[in-house]
Each structure stands twice: as structure tokens, then as C-alpha cells.
N, C-alpha and C positions, 0 to 999 in steps of 0.2 A: 018203893021209893028209889032204890038203886036201879031197878029195871027201867023206870021212867027216865031217870037221869042218863042211863046208858043209851036208850032209844033216842032221846033228844040229841045227845052228842053224835050218834051215828047219823041222824037226819041232817043235822047241821053240816057234818063232814060231806055227806052226799051232795047236798045243795051247793056247798062251796066248790066241790069237784066239778059239778055240772056247769057252774058259772065260769070256772077257769077253763074248761074244755071248749065251751061254745061261745065264748066272748071273742070277737075278732080282734086281731092285734092291729092297733092304729099305727104302730111304728112301720110295719111293712107297707101299708097304704101310703103313708107320708113319703117313704122312699120312692115308691112307684110314681107318685104324683110329681115329685121333684125331678125324677129322671125323664118323664114324659115332657114336662115343662122345658127342661134343658134341651131336649131333642127338638121340640117344636121351635124354640128360639134359634137354634143353629140352622135349621132348614129355612126359617123365616129370613135370617141374615143372608143365606144363599140366594133366595128368591129376590131379595132387595138388590143384591149385587148383580145378579143376572139381569134384572130389569134396568138398573141404572148405570152399570159399568160395562159388564161383559158384552152385551149385545151392541152397545154403541161403539166400543173399541173394536169389536169384530167387524162391524159395518165399515168403520173408517179404514182399517187395515186391508180388508178384502176389496173394498171399493177402490182404494189406491192401486192395488194389484190389477184390478179389472181395467182401470184407466191406462195403466202402463201396457197391459196386454193389447188393448185396443190401439194404442199408439204404434206398438210394434207391428200389429196386424196391418194397419194402413201403410206403414213403411214397406213391409214385405210385399204386400199386394201391388204397391206402386212400382217396386223393382220388378216383380214378376210380370206385370202387364205392360210396363213401359209408359203408363199414363197415371196421373195423380189420382189416388183413390181416397174418397171421403166417405164417412158414414151417412147414409141417407136418413136414418132414424137413430140418433144417439141413445135415446131412452131405451128403445127396444134392444139395441146391441149391448148397452151397458147392463141392463137387467139380465139378459141371457148369459153374458159372461160372468156376472156376479153370482148368479144362482147355480148355473150348470157348467160353467167353464167352456161353453160352446158359442160359436157364432154361426148363424144359419144352420144350426143343428150339427155342425162339425166341431170337434174339439179344437179350441183355438190354439192349443199347444202343438197341434199337428201342423199349424200354419206359420208358427213363429219359432224363434230360437232365442233364448233358452225357454224351457218349460216354466211357466209362471203360475198357471191355474190348476195344474194337475194336483188333486188332493187338497187344494186351497180355495175351494168355492165357499160361499156363505153356508150352503147346505152341508158341506163336508165339516165345517167348523161347528155347526149346530150338532151334528152327530158326535163330534168329539166332546163337546160340552156335555151332551147326554150321557156318554159312556163314562166320562171322568166323574160326573156328579153321582152316577150310580156307585162307582167304587169309593168315592170320598165320603158321601153322605148317605148312601144306601137309599136313594130316592129315584123315582121314575119321572124323568123330565120328558114331556111330549110337546113337540112343536107342530102347529098346524102348518100345512104346506104354504109356502110363500109364493105368490105369483107376481108377474111383472105389473099387474094392475095395482098391487099393493106397494109399488115403489114410485116415488116421485124424484126426478133428477132435474136440477136447475142450477144455473150459474148466477148467483145473486151479486157476487163481487168478482173483481178481475182475477183473483188468485185462489179462489176456493170454489169447489163444486159442492152444492148442498144436496144431500140425499136424505129422503124420508122414507121409512119403511114401516108398514104395519106388521106387527109380529104378535101372534097369539100362542100362548103356551100354558101348560099346567104342570105342576110338580106335586107328586103324591109320595108320602112316606111308604116304605116297604110294608110297614105294619098296617097301613091304611088309617092311621090315627088322624091324619090331617092332609088336606089338599088345598093348593093355591092355584087359582086360575087368573091369568092376566091377558088383557088385550092392550097392547101398548104401541105407540108410534115412536120409533127410534129416529132421532135426527142427528146428523153429523155433518160437519164441514170438512171436506177432503182437500188438503192443500195440493195445488198443482204447480207450485213453485219448483223450479229446478227439474221439471220433466221436459223431455225433448219435445220440440214443436213438430207435430207431424207434417 
């Protein structure tokens, strides 16, 4: 009788120990899930801001710089040649200055004074966004190359130049837990009030 009671007690103790050892802890899983959820929400907010705020504000600011650089270029070329110089294809010139800081493949800042576009092209700013998002959010932001064909420039009203640009990008967390891919059209109206008339 005593042996049976002792063996039963030992069996129950072994089974209880096995259950305690091999049962996963839900507490650590819940903490991991909430941490991943918070991380995904933070990166999702970054992607939303990138798509709806940063890219448009960047296009507006850099587009205004490009227009100012083109005005300065026409004035400098008029002085240099002694005849009035105009842009034969504003769309092509604007797109080249906006994306590369060049006109006819020559850095526009070599032709004007002061430097306006050096380090301030749209592509330079996208690289800056990419680097800062890597440091701030630990994400990899990749932009597809933008071409002049993806840019539309028109003057719809007397005091604004309307610019549309197709931008494709993806954002991936460093852990690879989530990826966002977007193809967006960025639209902005650049004020030309108070700019010098070339």
C-alpha cells in the first residue's frame, strides 16, 4: 500500500515537472507580438508620411530651386552671348535640372552663381531620405530611378507651375518582417510669384 502510494506520488510529480518544462510560455509570445505590432505601425506611419508629405514637399522645394536655377542660367547665358537666351524645351531642361542638377549634361552650378543645385537635386534628397530612414527606423527604403518621362510640367494658372512625378519605392524592415511597395503620382503646385522674370 505504501509502495503504491509512493509510486503514484512520484508519477504525478514527474508528469507535473514534464508539463511545466515543456509548456511554452504565452507571456513572452504576447510581448513579442506586441513589439512586432508596434514596429510595423511605426514603419507604416513612416511610409504614409513619405507618400503623402515628404515626397510632395521635396518636389515643391527642389522644383522651385530648379526654376530659380533655370532663370539664372538664362540670364547668365544672355549676358555671356549678348543675345537673349530662352529654353527651347522647358520640360526637358526642368527635368534634367530637377533630377541631376545639370543642363545639357553640364552641372548648372558651373554656369550660374551662386550654387543652387549642388547636393540639392531630387535624387540627392531621396538618398538623404533613404539614409535618414535607415538610421531613424532601421528600414531599407529603395526608390526606382525617376526619368524625365515620369515628369509632367505645365502652367495651369498664371502664378503656379504644376509638376507631376511618378515615384515608385519600397520600404523593408531590417528584420524582413514587413515590406511596403508603392507606385504613386506626386503632384505639387510651385509658386512662381516674386521670382525674377528672365
